[in-house]
Every structure is written in C-alpha cells, then in structure tokens.
VMD Tcl script that draws the C-alpha trace (Angstrom):
set ca {
  {-29.91 -12.01 38.30}
  {-26.66 -13.16 39.88}
  {-24.26 -15.69 38.42}
  {-22.99 -18.57 40.49}
  {-19.27 -18.62 41.19}
  {-19.16 -22.22 39.96}
  {-20.46 -21.38 36.49}
  {-17.84 -20.87 33.79}
  {-17.40 -17.31 32.59}
  {-18.27 -16.23 29.06}
  {-14.94 -14.45 28.62}
  {-11.52 -16.08 28.68}
  {-8.42 -13.98 29.05}
  {-6.07 -14.09 26.09}
  {-3.17 -16.49 26.40}
  {-0.04 -14.90 24.86}
  {1.60 -16.85 22.05}
  {5.34 -17.41 22.18}
  {6.41 -18.86 18.81}
  {9.49 -21.05 18.83}
  {12.43 -20.20 16.62}
  {12.63 -22.29 13.47}
  {15.09 -22.58 10.60}
  {14.30 -23.45 7.03}
  {13.50 -22.23 3.54}
  {10.34 -20.30 4.38}
  {11.79 -18.76 7.53}
  {14.79 -17.54 5.52}
  {12.42 -16.15 2.89}
  {10.52 -14.26 5.59}
  {13.79 -12.83 6.97}
  {14.73 -11.57 3.49}
  {11.31 -10.03 2.85}
  {11.29 -8.42 6.30}
  {14.74 -6.88 5.74}
  {13.84 -5.61 2.26}
  {10.44 -4.14 3.17}
  {11.66 -2.49 6.37}
  {14.71 -1.17 4.53}
  {12.49 0.36 1.85}
  {10.19 1.91 4.44}
  {12.91 3.42 6.65}
  {15.37 4.51 3.94}
  {13.17 5.76 1.09}
  {12.61 9.30 2.51}
  {16.38 9.84 2.52}
  {16.89 9.12 -1.18}
  {17.60 12.30 -3.15}
  {16.48 13.08 -6.71}
  {17.59 16.25 -8.52}
  {14.61 18.00 -10.12}
  {16.15 21.42 -10.53}
  {16.50 24.48 -8.31}
  {12.78 25.19 -7.88}
  {11.60 21.69 -6.91}
  {12.19 19.46 -3.87}
  {15.02 16.95 -4.21}
  {13.40 14.18 -2.14}
  {12.82 11.14 -4.37}
  {9.50 10.15 -2.79}
  {7.49 13.02 -1.31}
  {3.80 13.56 -0.51}
  {3.78 17.35 -0.69}
  {0.38 18.05 0.87}
  {1.06 21.77 1.16}
  {1.36 22.12 -2.62}
  {-0.95 19.15 -3.28}
  {1.56 17.11 -5.26}
  {3.10 13.67 -5.13}
  {6.68 13.11 -6.26}
  {7.98 9.65 -7.09}
  {11.49 9.91 -8.56}
  {11.00 11.34 -12.08}
  {7.19 11.25 -11.85}
  {5.10 14.11 -10.48}
  {1.39 13.63 -9.83}
  {-0.90 16.67 -9.52}
  {-4.30 16.73 -7.74}
  {-6.25 16.53 -11.00}
  {-4.26 13.41 -11.89}
  {-5.48 11.41 -8.91}
  {-6.67 8.75 -11.34}
  {-3.05 7.49 -11.33}
  {-3.32 6.80 -7.60}
  {-6.74 5.22 -8.11}
  {-5.27 3.03 -10.83}
  {-2.45 1.90 -8.55}
  {-4.98 0.99 -5.87}
  {-6.95 -1.04 -8.41}
  {-3.73 -2.82 -9.41}
  {-2.97 -3.53 -5.75}
  {-6.42 -5.04 -5.27}
  {-6.15 -7.19 -8.40}
  {-2.66 -8.28 -7.36}
  {-4.01 -9.33 -3.97}
  {-6.78 -11.33 -5.66}
  {-4.25 -12.94 -8.00}
  {-1.81 -14.09 -5.32}
  {-4.59 -15.25 -3.00}
  {-6.27 -17.32 -5.70}
  {-2.93 -18.88 -6.66}
  {-1.12 -19.29 -3.32}
  {-3.55 -18.49 -0.53}
  {-2.79 -15.76 1.99}
  {0.82 -15.19 1.00}
  {0.32 -11.45 1.41}
  {-0.70 -11.98 5.03}
  {2.14 -14.40 5.73}
  {5.02 -12.49 4.17}
  {4.47 -8.84 3.26}
  {1.56 -7.47 5.30}
  {2.88 -4.65 7.54}
  {1.20 -6.27 10.54}
  {3.13 -9.49 9.89}
  {6.44 -7.75 9.18}
  {6.41 -5.60 12.31}
  {5.13 -8.46 14.47}
  {8.04 -10.58 13.23}
  {10.42 -7.77 14.14}
  {8.99 -7.38 17.65}
  {9.09 -11.15 18.24}
  {12.70 -11.24 17.01}
  {13.69 -8.55 19.53}
  {11.74 -10.31 22.27}
  {13.56 -13.57 21.50}
  {16.96 -11.86 21.56}
  {16.27 -10.39 25.01}
  {14.21 -13.04 26.81}
  {15.25 -16.23 25.02}
  {13.40 -18.80 22.92}
  {9.89 -20.12 23.52}
  {10.47 -22.11 26.71}
  {12.44 -19.29 28.36}
  {9.74 -16.76 27.49}
  {7.02 -19.08 28.78}
  {8.81 -19.51 32.08}
  {9.29 -15.75 32.41}
  {5.61 -15.14 31.60}
  {4.43 -17.67 34.21}
  {6.82 -16.42 36.85}
  {4.69 -14.62 39.43}
  {7.54 -13.00 41.31}
  {8.94 -9.83 39.77}
  {12.59 -10.23 40.70}
  {15.43 -8.04 39.43}
  {16.03 -10.26 36.39}
  {12.43 -10.16 35.20}
  {12.23 -6.40 35.67}
  {15.50 -5.92 33.75}
  {14.41 -8.15 30.85}
  {10.98 -6.57 30.58}
  {12.29 -3.01 30.73}
  {14.90 -3.79 28.09}
  {12.27 -5.34 25.84}
  {9.77 -2.52 26.24}
  {12.44 0.13 25.66}
  {13.54 -1.66 22.48}
  {9.95 -1.86 21.29}
  {9.44 1.85 21.93}
  {12.55 2.72 19.91}
  {11.36 0.58 16.99}
  {7.89 2.14 17.12}
  {9.37 5.64 17.41}
  {11.51 5.02 14.33}
  {8.41 3.75 12.53}
  {6.38 6.86 13.33}
  {9.32 9.11 12.53}
  {9.86 7.46 9.16}
  {6.21 7.99 8.31}
  {6.27 11.79 8.77}
  {9.46 12.03 6.70}
  {7.43 11.11 3.61}
  {5.45 14.37 3.88}
  {8.25 16.94 4.04}
  {11.97 17.26 3.49}
  {13.42 14.51 5.71}
  {16.79 16.09 6.72}
  {15.16 19.42 7.56}
  {12.39 17.79 9.57}
  {14.87 15.63 11.49}
  {16.79 18.73 12.64}
  {13.53 20.47 13.60}
  {12.35 17.42 15.56}
  {15.60 17.24 17.50}
  {15.60 20.98 18.21}
  {11.93 20.94 19.21}
  {10.92 23.42 16.51}
  {8.91 21.08 14.26}
  {5.19 21.65 13.73}
  {2.97 20.13 16.45}
  {1.30 17.99 13.81}
  {4.60 16.17 13.27}
  {4.98 15.35 16.98}
  {1.33 14.29 17.21}
  {1.61 12.03 14.20}
  {4.78 10.40 15.52}
  {3.12 9.83 18.90}
  {0.04 8.24 17.33}
  {2.13 6.06 15.00}
  {4.38 5.01 17.88}
  {1.44 3.94 20.00}
  {-0.37 2.08 17.21}
  {2.82 0.31 16.10}
  {3.48 -1.00 19.61}
  {-0.16 -1.94 20.16}
  {-0.63 -3.70 16.81}
  {2.76 -5.39 16.43}
  {3.95 -5.95 20.00}
  {0.82 -6.33 22.14}
  {-2.23 -7.33 20.07}
  {-0.23 -9.26 17.44}
  {-2.39 -12.12 16.10}
  {-5.55 -10.53 17.54}
  {-5.39 -7.86 14.82}
  {-5.36 -10.53 12.11}
  {-8.18 -12.52 13.70}
  {-10.57 -9.80 14.82}
  {-9.67 -6.48 13.16}
  {-8.61 -7.44 9.64}
  {-11.45 -8.21 7.18}
  {-9.27 -10.11 4.73}
  {-9.49 -13.57 6.41}
  {-13.25 -13.44 5.84}
  {-12.92 -12.31 2.23}
  {-10.21 -14.74 1.17}
  {-12.60 -17.70 0.84}
  {-14.13 -16.04 -2.23}
  {-10.68 -15.83 -3.83}
  {-9.70 -19.46 -3.23}
  {-10.90 -22.72 -4.78}
  {-9.88 -26.38 -4.89}
  {-6.85 -25.57 -7.06}
  {-5.40 -22.92 -4.75}
  {-2.03 -23.91 -3.31}
  {-2.05 -23.26 0.43}
  {-0.42 -24.68 3.54}
  {-2.02 -27.96 4.56}
  {-1.48 -31.23 6.43}
  {-1.39 -34.55 4.56}
  {-3.78 -36.27 6.94}
  {-3.84 -39.47 4.87}
  {-0.11 -39.82 5.42}
  {0.23 -38.59 9.02}
  {-2.67 -40.38 10.75}
  {-2.94 -42.06 13.14}
  {-0.50 -39.92 15.07}
  {1.98 -41.20 17.60}
  {5.40 -42.70 18.03}
  {5.85 -46.30 16.93}
  {6.68 -48.78 19.66}
  {8.87 -51.82 19.31}
  {5.99 -54.26 19.87}
  {3.76 -52.57 17.26}
  {3.71 -53.23 13.51}
  {5.53 -50.71 11.35}
  {2.32 -49.36 9.84}
  {0.47 -48.92 13.15}
  {1.06 -45.16 13.05}
  {1.36 -42.52 10.40}
  {4.35 -40.26 9.86}
  {3.14 -37.66 12.39}
  {4.71 -38.39 15.78}
  {2.61 -35.69 17.48}
  {5.70 -33.70 18.47}
  {3.74 -30.38 18.35}
  {6.61 -28.67 16.49}
  {4.17 -27.21 13.96}
  {2.05 -25.72 16.74}
  {4.98 -24.36 18.73}
  {6.33 -22.29 15.80}
  {2.96 -20.93 14.65}
  {2.66 -17.17 15.30}
  {-1.14 -17.56 15.33}
  {-1.10 -20.40 17.87}
  {-3.16 -22.82 15.76}
  {-2.74 -26.48 14.82}
  {-2.56 -26.80 11.04}
  {-3.43 -30.48 11.41}
  {-7.00 -29.46 12.22}
  {-7.45 -28.28 8.63}
  {-7.87 -24.86 7.03}
  {-8.68 -22.17 9.59}
  {-9.50 -18.49 9.48}
  {-6.49 -17.71 11.68}
  {-3.90 -19.27 9.34}
  {-1.84 -16.60 7.55}
  {0.02 -19.11 5.33}
  {3.43 -18.13 6.69}
  {4.63 -21.75 6.14}
  {6.76 -21.84 9.29}
  {5.01 -25.09 10.21}
  {6.41 -26.58 6.98}
  {9.96 -25.76 8.07}
  {9.35 -27.19 11.55}
  {7.77 -30.41 10.26}
  {10.43 -30.96 7.58}
  {13.12 -30.67 10.25}
  {11.40 -33.37 12.34}
  {10.92 -35.60 9.30}
  {14.65 -35.36 8.57}
  {15.46 -36.37 12.14}
  {13.21 -39.46 12.16}
  {14.11 -40.55 8.66}
  {10.73 -39.84 7.02}
  {10.20 -38.02 3.71}
  {9.52 -34.29 3.86}
  {6.19 -32.77 2.92}
  {3.88 -34.03 5.66}
  {2.91 -30.36 5.96}
  {3.33 -28.58 2.65}
  {1.76 -26.29 0.08}
  {-1.20 -28.37 -1.13}
  {-4.26 -28.09 -3.34}
  {-7.51 -29.78 -2.38}
  {-7.89 -31.13 -5.90}
  {-4.75 -33.24 -5.42}
  {-5.99 -34.99 -2.28}
  {-7.72 -37.85 -4.10}
  {-4.71 -38.49 -6.34}
  {-2.29 -38.51 -3.41}
  {-4.49 -40.83 -1.38}
  {-4.53 -43.29 -4.24}
  {-0.79 -42.94 -4.82}
  {-1.05 -41.36 -8.28}
  {0.91 -38.31 -9.41}
  {-0.72 -34.96 -8.49}
  {-1.06 -32.07 -10.91}
  {1.96 -30.06 -11.95}
  {2.32 -26.91 -9.84}
  {1.93 -24.67 -12.88}
  {-1.44 -26.25 -13.67}
  {-2.63 -25.05 -10.29}
  {-1.26 -21.56 -10.77}
  {-2.15 -21.03 -14.45}
  {-5.89 -21.52 -14.58}
  {-8.78 -19.34 -15.86}
  {-9.20 -17.38 -12.63}
  {-5.54 -16.43 -12.24}
  {-5.19 -15.72 -15.96}
  {-8.18 -13.36 -15.76}
  {-6.72 -11.51 -12.75}
  {-3.33 -11.29 -14.48}
  {-4.91 -9.92 -17.66}
  {-6.92 -7.28 -15.78}
  {-3.87 -6.32 -13.72}
  {-1.75 -5.96 -16.85}
  {-4.46 -4.01 -18.67}
  {-4.72 -1.43 -15.88}
  {-0.91 -1.20 -15.67}
  {-0.49 -0.65 -19.40}
  {-3.26 1.96 -19.38}
  {-1.53 3.87 -16.57}
  {1.84 3.78 -18.32}
  {0.31 5.00 -21.59}
  {-1.57 7.79 -19.79}
  {1.61 8.77 -17.95}
  {3.65 9.19 -21.11}
  {0.84 10.80 -23.11}
  {0.01 13.52 -20.60}
  {0.89 17.05 -21.63}
  {3.45 19.19 -19.80}
  {0.91 22.02 -19.99}
  {-2.45 21.90 -18.29}
  {-5.23 24.32 -19.09}
  {-8.65 25.02 -17.59}
  {-11.02 27.77 -18.74}
  {-13.90 29.09 -16.63}
  {-16.09 31.90 -18.06}
  {-16.95 34.61 -15.54}
  {-20.74 34.46 -15.16}
  {-21.38 37.64 -13.21}
  {-21.87 39.42 -15.51}
  {-21.96 37.09 -18.51}
  {-20.68 39.87 -20.78}
  {-20.05 43.61 -20.69}
  {-20.82 46.18 -23.39}
  {-18.15 48.88 -23.48}
  {-18.75 52.55 -24.32}
  {-17.77 52.06 -27.97}
  {-20.16 49.11 -28.39}
  {-17.49 46.43 -28.03}
  {-18.72 43.29 -26.26}
  {-16.29 41.82 -23.74}
  {-16.32 38.36 -22.15}
  {-14.07 37.53 -19.20}
  {-12.49 34.13 -18.55}
  {-10.51 32.74 -15.63}
  {-7.74 30.71 -17.28}
  {-5.61 28.43 -15.12}
  {-2.24 27.61 -16.62}
  {-0.19 24.82 -15.07}
  {3.50 24.57 -15.97}
  {4.79 21.05 -15.20}
  {8.36 21.82 -16.20}
  {11.21 22.47 -13.80}
  {11.85 25.97 -15.15}
  {9.80 29.08 -15.93}
  {8.03 28.93 -19.28}
  {6.45 31.69 -21.45}
  {2.91 30.68 -22.55}
  {1.30 32.42 -25.54}
  {-2.50 32.67 -25.45}
  {-4.51 32.95 -28.65}
  {-8.03 32.18 -29.87}
  {-9.42 30.51 -32.94}
  {-12.96 30.75 -34.24}
  {-14.66 33.99 -35.26}
  {-11.92 36.08 -36.94}
  {-13.37 39.27 -35.47}
  {-12.63 38.16 -31.90}
  {-9.46 39.37 -30.26}
  {-7.79 38.50 -26.95}
  {-6.37 40.68 -24.19}
  {-4.58 39.61 -20.99}
  {-5.05 41.38 -17.69}
  {-1.86 42.93 -16.36}
  {0.13 42.85 -19.59}
  {-0.18 44.42 -23.07}
  {1.19 41.25 -24.63}
  {-0.43 37.91 -25.42}
  {2.30 36.01 -23.57}
  {2.47 35.32 -19.85}
  {5.30 33.66 -17.89}
  {4.29 30.79 -15.62}
  {6.81 29.91 -12.87}
  {8.29 26.44 -12.75}
  {6.03 23.64 -11.55}
  {3.20 25.94 -10.51}
  {-0.28 26.96 -11.59}
  {-0.98 30.57 -12.55}
  {-4.44 32.11 -12.63}
  {-4.67 34.52 -15.55}
  {-7.71 36.66 -16.36}
  {-8.29 36.75 -20.10}
  {-10.60 39.15 -21.97}
  {-12.12 38.26 -25.34}
  {-13.55 41.21 -27.24}
  {-15.80 41.54 -30.26}
  {-16.34 44.90 -32.13}
  {-19.89 46.22 -32.22}
  {-20.66 45.38 -35.83}
  {-19.09 41.90 -35.70}
  {-21.72 40.21 -33.49}
  {-24.95 39.21 -35.27}
  {-28.10 40.53 -33.68}
  {-29.64 37.05 -33.73}
  {-26.69 35.38 -32.00}
  {-26.89 34.77 -28.24}
  {-23.57 32.88 -28.08}
  {-20.94 31.47 -30.39}
  {-18.21 28.93 -29.85}
  {-14.47 29.46 -30.14}
  {-11.25 27.84 -28.97}
  {-8.58 29.14 -26.59}
  {-5.08 27.95 -27.47}
  {-2.06 27.99 -25.17}
  {1.39 27.47 -26.71}
  {4.66 26.93 -24.90}
  {6.89 29.48 -26.60}
  {9.97 27.47 -25.60}
  {9.22 24.24 -27.46}
  {5.97 24.75 -29.35}
  {3.79 22.41 -27.25}
  {0.12 23.37 -27.55}
  {-3.12 22.65 -25.70}
  {-6.62 24.06 -26.14}
  {-10.04 24.33 -24.57}
  {-13.34 25.04 -26.29}
  {-15.65 27.64 -24.77}
  {-18.36 30.11 -25.84}
  {-18.61 33.86 -26.40}
  {-21.77 35.42 -25.04}
  {-23.53 38.60 -26.11}
  {-25.54 40.18 -28.97}
  {-26.22 43.61 -30.38}
  {-29.53 45.13 -29.34}
}
mol new
graphics top color blue
foreach p $ca { graphics top sphere $p radius 0.5 }
foreach p [lrange $ca 0 end-1] q [lrange $ca 1 end] { graphics top cylinder $p $q radius 0.2 }
display resetview
C-alpha cells in the first residue's frame, strides 16, 4: 500500500537545540560542579600514594591483573567485593534521597551525561557564538569557508575532549605514567587502544551529538523518578497563578490585565532539553534550574519580584494562591521519606566502615583434598591433605606459623619445608599444602571423622585467624 505525498510522515527529524548562555546562581553552581567533577576524573589517576616497594603507588587503581582495587590507604580483594556492593547500595539510596527531596538534581548537576554535554556546549559556544549565531550557522545552506572552518575547529576540539576522556579511563586500570609513555610510543596493549577508541566515540556521540536524546530515550531514570517524588518534593516549577495570563502590558490596559510572565521565551531559550517549563512537570526536565536564572534576570529588568520560576513544592500551591505563607524549606526536606532514606544510607555506611576496620590482615581458606579423602601410610599412620590459602595483606613479607588444635594426637606437616612456618610474600596469596597426620593407635575404630581447628599466626605481630575442618579416616 503506497502513502500519498500529501500525508504527513510518522517520523520527524530531530531539531538540534542551541541553549542560550545565561548567568546566575544555578549556572555558577553548575560551572563549579563541572570543574570539580571533571578535575577529579582527569587528575585522579595521576595522584601517587606510597604503599611500599612491593605495591603500586597509584592512589586509585583497578588492578584487574591481580584482581585488586586500591583506593588510597584501602585495598579491596576479590573476596571483599561486598564493600563495592555496599557502595553501590549507598549510591542508590543517595539517589533516592536527593530525588525525593529536590527532584532530579543528580541529572541536572552531576550526571556524567550532563557534565560532558555542558562541556561540549561550552566549547561550541566559544567557537560558533551564542544561540542566535549558532542557529544562523545551522540554517545556513551554503558551506562557505567560514562555516567549514568553524565546524572543523569545533569537531576537532570535541575529538580532543573525547580522546582525553577515553585516555583518562584506561589510566585507572594500570600505572598512568607508564601507560602514557607506551601509548605515545605505540607499544601499549591493543586493549588500551581499543578501549580509548570506544570511549572516544561514545563520549562524542552521547555528549556532543545525541545530547538530550540520551536523557529522554536511553536513560531509565526519568521514568523511575516519579516513584521517588511526592507533593512535598522541591523541584523546578512555574508559578502559573502569578504569571498568567502572559503578555506585555499595554498603556491602554489595566495594570492587572496580565500576569508577571511577559512571554519573552527566555526560559525556553536557555533550556538544554528544549522544553517550556511553563507547561508543567515533564519527563524531559532534568531540574538544572537554568530557567530560574533566565527568568530572574528578566524579572529584575522589568521591575517584578524574582521567583516566577523557582524551586517549588506542589503542597505549597494552595497556600501561595491564597497569599498565605508556604511551608519552611526544611519541612519539605525533612519528612518521613527522606529521613528513612538518610537512616538506611547511614546504616549501610556505618556497617561498611566497621567491616573495613574489623577485617583481619590475614585471610585463610582451607579446602580438604577429596581424592583420596585420606591415605594410610606403611606404618599405619592416617594422613589427610588440605589446600590452605594464605593471604598476606601487609606491604612486606610475613612469616605465618601453622598449627592445629583439637585431638592432641594430631600433628601437622607442611609440604616443602620441615618447619611449621611459611613465608608469604607481601600483598599476595600463597597456596600451601598442609598434611595432618594421626598415629595408628590414636584413631578410634568407630570414628569416621573428627573435627579440629587450623590456626595461622603472624609471627611478626601475633595476629591469629583460624578455620574449622574435619579429619577423615578410621582404623580397620
């Protein structure tokens, strides 16, 4: 079935958004947050932290080769992944807390998509000019020398930013200075070049090309946020009862013929999502508050009070319409929902801190060898074999003494050494085969297995850990 040329199409091409530059409190706050977050991201891999001669000196390092995570004085091993899980839980609870109190402030200020999009728009504005200049350049059909020069300069700048972003990412996974030299010399691992290429492409596509489309169509959070917000949530809104009807007052009209909104479109022109906040709460709004700065500037110019667009709570609408005093801001923020999120967030944080400081510097796992379960030697002695994994979390080699407690007839022997002490290198795990032996007459004929305890003691400072296991075997 053919479609008539006169019928409207079902798909409309995307119209690029060119936000206008704005000055004000919230714009300044976004500049500060952008500078701080980007500074942390780009500079953190270059911070050094002395952990001793046998450990890396990079302050923050995801050492995938040795399956460890270093964060300044903290070292997380694979079996301690619950610390990472706990941090993710705290991040989720923190997101719920801030959304329930202040709307999508994460999206508007600290989301990586928002931060990098702000950076790309800033560069675009520096090169091509403010909103009107960029609009004219976009609508210009002829590609003259000026347009080519501006576009090439912009694209090259974007590529350099994206390349630095991808490069900074790989520096978190290995020693940054060494990797930088290898990258320049062309001797780095292909995985590093591939990762940088992928990160460069995705950074340009997300932050420079797709921009608001990622927030609207790819990100699930706009659809989840409604469950986190209620009538007491402070979020960016338009005081419709004060601004309507819109329009500029004429000399022949009464003073109250129009509201405070003069329909200047300043709030729309600065919005990075291209929406009109005066239409009410919308899925696209990221609560960046730039429309507040733009509207306040117009209100100052026409001699009207600020706050036509402001952080509002739906529960205050009735009071403001009637002219009574709205709730105190802290009554909106401190309410049962936010208190619950804060309590849960604090509880998880305290639990992680306690677990971090209570963890032992020695880690021990014991695995009995099951094939065979036990061996009877020529003199009648019964021998059990155990695979003992000793993890030394210190920055220097430590001697670990292995002993057993339980049946006094049992004795221990270590493979590869006549002594009961084994040296474990700094910050590594050593697999040690341990034999536990019982003389012929010491094992009851009726006993199939008996329990005992393997102790490991750090001979340097006396720290001790243990694991319970069983001894198998009986006399026939």
